[in-house]
Structures are given as structure tokens and as C-alpha cells.
C-alpha positions as a printed Julia matrix, in Angstrom:
337×3 Matrix{Float64}:
  -3.79  -23.98  36.66
  -3.56  -19.94  34.97
  -1.67  -20.59  31.89
   0.14  -17.68  30.24
   1.61  -17.38  26.52
   4.2   -14.75  24.71
   2.28  -12.64  22.62
   5.11  -12.58  19.42
   3.67  -10.53  17.17
   4.28   -7.44  14.27
   5.58   -4.11  13.89
   2.57   -0.96  13.76
   2.08   -0.29  10.14
   0.02    1.4    8.28
  -3.68   -0.94   6.83
  -3.34   -1.63   3.75
  -6.71   -3.71   1.89
  -5.52   -7.01   0.89
  -9.33   -7.94   0.42
  -9.99   -8.19  -3.74
 -12.22   -6.45  -5.74
 -15.97   -7.38  -5.66
 -15.14  -10.01  -3.42
 -16.12   -9.12   0.79
 -13.93   -9.86   3.74
 -15.33  -12.82   4.92
 -17.5   -14.59   2.28
 -15.54  -17.32   2.22
 -15.77  -18.72   5.98
 -19.45  -18.07   6.09
 -20.43  -20.84   4.41
 -18.36  -23.06   7.18
 -19.51  -20.67  10.35
 -22.94  -21.78   8.94
 -22.32  -25.17   8.76
 -20.66  -25.38  12.11
 -23.81  -23.13  13.5
 -25.81  -26.11  12.62
 -23.67  -28.84  14.39
 -23.07  -26.58  17.16
 -26.51  -26.65  17.54
 -27.62  -29.48  16.6
 -25.11  -31.28  19.38
 -26.57  -28.76  23.0
 -30.03  -29.97  21.28
 -29.2   -33.41  21.67
 -27.57  -32.79  25.21
 -31.34  -32.18  26.61
 -33.38  -34.01  28.85
 -36.71  -34.14  27.33
 -38.09  -35.02  30.65
 -36.32  -31.95  33.44
 -37.65  -29.73  30.37
 -41.26  -30.71  31.26
 -41.85  -32.49  28.27
 -44.06  -35.97  27.85
 -41.2   -38.69  27.34
 -43.47  -41.28  25.53
 -42.42  -44.42  23.71
 -41.91  -42.77  19.49
 -37.97  -40.32  20.21
 -35.57  -42.07  17.74
 -32.26  -39.58  18.67
 -31.6   -38.35  21.31
 -32.04  -34.91  23.7
 -35.2   -32.22  21.96
 -36.33  -32.67  18.53
 -36.52  -28.92  16.47
 -39.84  -28.71  17.12
 -39.73  -28.32  20.93
 -36.9   -26.07  20.82
 -38.28  -23.33  19.35
 -41.8   -23.77  20.93
 -39.39  -23.61  24.65
 -37.99  -20.11  22.81
 -40.72  -18.89  21.16
 -39.9   -18.25  17.61
 -41.08  -20.09  14.46
 -40.7   -23.94  13.53
 -39.46  -23.38  10.12
 -37.3   -20.39  11.06
 -35.39  -22.8   13.92
 -35.98  -25.21  11.17
 -33.68  -23.32   8.4
 -30.68  -21.96  10.94
 -30.04  -25.41  13.18
 -30.1   -26.32   9.14
 -26.9   -23.94   8.47
 -29.03  -21.97   5.91
 -28.31  -18.43   5.14
 -31.03  -16.24   6.48
 -31.51  -13.24   9.65
 -31.0   -14.17  13.24
 -31.56  -10.71  15.68
 -30.5   -10.14  19.11
 -33.65  -11.69  21.22
 -33.81  -14.48  19.41
 -30.88  -15.55  19.85
 -30.83  -14.85  22.93
 -34.06  -17.25  23.64
 -32.62  -19.84  21.76
 -29.98  -19.3   24.37
 -31.35  -20.07  27.44
 -34.14  -23.38  25.91
 -30.59  -24.52  25.27
 -28.72  -24.38  28.02
 -26.09  -22.31  27.29
 -23.68  -20.64  29.47
 -21.5   -18.22  29.09
 -18.78  -19.69  26.73
 -21.72  -20.89  24.09
 -23.52  -18.12  24.15
 -20.74  -15.92  23.12
 -19.99  -19.21  20.5
 -23.7   -18.52  18.99
 -23.78  -14.93  18.44
 -20.16  -15.78  17.16
 -21.3   -18.37  14.1
 -24.73  -16.28  14.2
 -22.73  -13.22  12.24
 -24.04  -11.11  15.33
 -22.12   -8.64  16.77
 -23.57   -7.37  19.37
 -23.11  -10.36  21.67
 -25.35   -9.47  24.48
 -24.18   -9.21  27.89
 -24.62  -11.91  30.4
 -24.52  -11.87  33.86
 -21.94  -14.44  34.83
 -18.4   -11.77  34.87
 -15.88  -12.83  33.85
 -12.91  -13.69  36.93
  -9.08  -13.75  36.63
  -8.02  -16.34  39.69
  -6.1   -15.71  41.8
  -3.08  -16.66  40.47
  -2.98  -14.08  38.84
  -2.29  -11.7   41.49
   1.05  -13.76  42.88
   2.34  -13.93  39.95
   2.11  -10.63  39.3
   3.56   -9.76  42.66
   5.75  -12.56  42.13
   7.42  -10.99  39.92
   8.8    -8.5   41.74
  10.44   -5.3   41.16
   9.71   -5.84  38.01
   6.1    -3.66  37.09
   3.29   -5.72  35.76
   0.01   -5.04  34.95
  -3.39   -7.01  33.96
  -5.54   -5.53  30.95
  -8.52   -6.7   29.14
  -9.08   -6.31  25.52
 -10.16   -2.57  25.49
  -7.11   -1.83  28.22
  -8.86   -1.1   30.74
  -6.91   -2.2   34.02
  -7.32   -5.26  36.15
  -5.4    -6.2   38.47
  -1.52   -4.96  39.04
   1.71   -5.56  41.47
   2.98   -2.38  43.35
   5.99   -1.98  41.44
   3.16   -0.75  38.79
   1.3     1.55  40.61
   4.52    2.82  42.55
   5.38    3.58  39.05
   0.89    4.5   37.1
   0.07    5.97  40.47
  -3.06    8.23  38.25
  -3.81    5.05  36.78
  -4.45    3.07  39.73
  -6.33    5.63  41.08
  -8.47    6.82  38.44
 -12.18    5.9   39.64
 -13.34    2.66  37.8
 -15.11    3.59  34.82
 -11.83    5.07  33.92
  -9.16    3.06  34.32
  -7.43    2.4   31.46
  -4.79    2.52  30.48
  -5.54    4.09  26.49
  -8.11    6.66  27.76
  -5.49    7.53  30.51
  -2.23    7.84  29.05
  -4.52   10.2   25.7
  -6.68   13.1   28.41
  -3.38   13.14  30.82
  -1.23   16.58  31.32
   1.64   17.02  28.25
   3.56   18.65  32.01
   2.78   15.24  33.87
   2.76   12.46  30.85
   4.7     9.64  31.42
   5.77    8.96  27.97
   8.56   10.63  26.33
   8.6     9.82  22.47
   5.03   10.42  23.78
   4.05   10.14  19.4
   5.17    6.37  18.73
   4.02    5.27  22.44
   0.76    6.1   22.08
   0.07    5.78  17.42
   1.3     1.83  18.62
  -0.68    2.12  21.1
  -4.25    3.15  18.74
  -2.59    0.43  15.85
  -2.52   -2.3   18.82
  -5.74   -1.53  20.2
  -7.62   -1.01  16.63
  -6.53   -4.75  15.35
  -8.27   -5.86  19.3
 -10.99   -4.28  17.65
 -11.22   -6.13  14.75
 -12.83   -8.74  17.37
 -15.3    -6.4   18.56
 -16.58   -4.29  15.38
 -20.39   -3.34  16.49
 -20.33   -4.82  20.12
 -21.83   -1.33  22.26
 -19.87   -1.44  24.72
 -16.93   -1.58  22.09
 -18.1     1.44  20.53
 -18.94    3.71  23.12
 -15.36    3.34  24.51
 -14.56    4.75  20.76
 -16.81    7.32  20.76
 -16.51    8.35  24.36
 -12.32    8.62  23.96
 -12.94   10.33  19.99
 -14.96   13.97  22.0
 -12.77   13.34  25.76
  -8.92   13.64  22.93
  -8.28   14.7   20.2
  -5.28   13.41  19.96
  -6.94    9.98  19.46
  -9.46   10.94  16.71
  -7.02   11.52  14.73
  -5.11    8.65  15.75
  -8.18    6.65  15.8
  -8.52    8.22  11.8
  -5.95    7.39  10.16
  -6.86    2.94  11.39
  -3.03    1.54  11.09
  -3.33   -1.24  12.27
  -0.16   -3.52  14.33
  -1.25   -6.28  16.91
   1.67   -6.47  20.02
   4.58   -6.22  19.4
   7.75   -5.79  22.13
   7.74   -2.23  21.76
  11.39    0.09  23.28
   9.53    2.68  26.11
  11.87    6.45  27.69
   9.33    6.68  30.55
   9.96    9.4   32.34
   9.12    9.33  36.62
   9.55   12.04  39.45
  11.2    10.05  41.65
  13.2     7.44  39.62
  14.04   10.09  36.48
  14.55    8.4   33.12
  12.99    4.52  33.03
  14.66    2.9   29.92
  12.2    -0.21  29.39
  10.74   -3.17  27.6
   7.51   -4.1   28.01
   6.03   -7.59  27.07
   2.58   -9.08  25.97
   1.86  -12.11  27.86
  -2.16  -13.56  27.23
  -3.59  -15.47  30.02
  -5.58  -17.96  28.31
  -7.87  -18.84  31.78
  -9.12  -15.02  30.77
  -9.93  -15.16  26.93
  -9.48  -10.95  26.31
  -6.99  -10.93  29.24
  -2.71   -9.82  28.54
  -0.03   -9.14  31.46
   2.27   -6.64  30.76
   5.13   -6.92  31.86
   8.66   -4.08  31.48
  12.28   -4.92  31.98
  14.36   -2.53  32.85
  16.54   -2.12  28.8
  20.11   -0.02  31.04
  21.92   -1.11  34.0
  19.88    2.5   35.52
  17.03    1.15  35.43
  17.19   -1.73  36.81
  19.22    0.18  40.11
  16.1     1.99  39.75
  13.63   -0.72  40.45
  15.48   -2.18  42.46
  13.94    1.0   44.55
  10.5    -0.25  43.65
  11.35   -3.83  45.53
  13.32   -1.93  48.82
   9.57    0.74  48.76
  12.9     3.29  48.65
  11.79    6.4   46.64
  12.39    9.68  47.28
   9.26   11.63  48.88
   8.82   15.26  48.3
   9.19   14.64  44.57
   7.37   16.66  41.41
   6.83   17.09  37.78
   9.43   19.2   35.77
   5.4    21.54  35.85
   6.0    21.91  39.47
   3.39   19.38  40.23
   3.21   17.35  43.1
   3.94   13.6   42.76
   2.14   11.7   45.47
   3.63    8.38  46.61
   0.84    5.46  47.8
   0.94    3.61  50.8
   1.48   -0.01  50.77
  -3.19   -0.76  51.07
  -3.56    1.56  49.36
  -1.96   -0.02  46.07
  -3.94   -3.27  46.5
  -5.94   -4.11  43.33
  -9.21   -5.32  43.82
  -8.36   -8.91  42.91
  -6.97   -9.01  46.37
  -5.59  -13.54  46.99
  -6.01  -12.11  50.98
  -9.39  -11.37  51.19
 -11.35  -13.35  48.05
 -12.96  -10.15  46.52
 -13.85  -11.66  42.77
 -12.25   -8.98  39.06
 -14.42   -7.9   36.72
 -14.2    -8.09  33.14
């Protein structure tokens, strides 16, 4: 079952410091986080079966699960260090050591990420098990037609879409997988073919929304590398990024320029997908009668052929086979994020 929730938020605004002088952000939360870490580690240790772990059961075990010294031995860390970690003391924990503890405690992906965040280590290591969207998501996307709709993750990587979205933004779905990202495409494409009519305002809002999400992933290599690469590829992104503007979603009205449909006045709505943390669905609804009529052309696949941009560049329509997203319920192909 897939749940979605509407993202209600505040409009764009420049970041303003709100932390009282002399007090570091998050300082008040640190003791509470360490307490939660201690409880979490203890609960994961107590659920393990010593016999399954290859340890002697004996008759003198007073508590369920493994002892602290057994976890330390299996993880290859010091007994004192692990004891202090489980007691919630203020100690430093490296990525490598936490990874060893996670393997010893048999933590799954969600539990491993939870461990790293409680330990205040931002660089959550990649895990082999890939998150995937539920196949019902694709059915929902197709059921929304003629409304263009797509699913992206927190970094704005394009994960899934319906045919209306592909017909509206073919450059997005046709991009190589490592560049199939809404931020990357909108900041690196030629001005003459850009779909945003109000480009300055829309791009500024996109960067501000992205920074709000980035704040939860500071220090993570994948996020930092993406920002570094996009700053190098787009001077405009680098300029907006340096402004430190922050926003949280919003329901913006956008005007798209399409070579076959003309100008489209839409309202963009974002829905969080609870089953896949970080993923959100973007849906564009018509904001006037002209756009509503043009969207019906998307439903009928009746876009005129031979359309060109004002600059003369051609607009290539895609066949049905060309716009199938990577997650197709008819093919049971997994989609990773």
C-alpha cells in the first residue's frame, strides 16, 4: 500500500540566523540523541540469540541477548569504547567502527541509517540493498493522466513518470541516468529551449527548496558531490547556491513554454510518498482553460508533429515505447534511488 501526503509549506525566503549567540545549533538535542542511541543499541543487542551468533549460552546469563563485551569482541572494537557508546557518553564514532557495530547487531538498512544519525555521523555509508518504489506508484502516475506527474528523490533525481510528463519534458526523461535530474537539466540546458517562462523566479525557488533538503544531508558524499558538480556546470546555480536562500516546498504557479502546445499555466503540487522516504510526487494541474484544453491533447497523444522551438531547434516527439519509465508494472523492473 502506498500513502501520499500533501506537502504544505512556506514561501521562499532568504535564510536568517535564528540561533542565539554563543549556542551551537543542535546543542540542546545532543543529550537526548545520545539517550536514544543508548536505548537503541541496547534493544538491538538484547534481541540477538547467542547460540545463533556462535557463542556459548551458559547458565549464568542474567539478561537476554548478547553481553556488551560480546558485541565489542564480534565487532572488533574496544569493550570500554562500546560500553561508553551504549551508555550514551559523548564519544567520537567513525564510519568504519559504526559499520562494524551495525553488522554485528544485524541491522537492516533503515536501522543502520538510524544508527548513524543518532551517532551524529553525517556520512551514512551506502548499503547494498537499494530502495525501490512500490509498483503501485507507477499505476497512480498513469491514473493521473492527462496531468503530467513524476516522482523524484530528495536530490531531485527523476525516478518515475507518466507519459504526459514525458511528452511535456522529453529532454528530462531522455537524459543519461546520471544526469536524469530535474535540477541538473533545468540549470544546464540552453536558454533558447528552456521550458520555464519565469526562469529567474522558478530556478531561485528550486535552489531554495533544494537547500532545505540538503540541510538534512550535509556531509553526505553523494549530496556534496552533486552540489560540487552542478556548481561547476552552471554558474547560475553556483550564484544562487551562494545566496543561501531557503524555502520549504510551496505550491508555485508555473508557466511552461512548449513548442507544440504553447504556454501552459499550471499549479505544481508535491506529495510525499511515505513508503519511500525522501521520494515525492510532483503533479501539475491546469490553472486556466487554455492549459486544460492542451492537457487533453496529452491524453490523446495528439500533439502536432514538426514543432520547433523559437530558436529553430527541433522538438522530437517520443513513441510510447520510448517513454516507459524504469519502473514499469508490466515488466517488474526495479527502480532504485
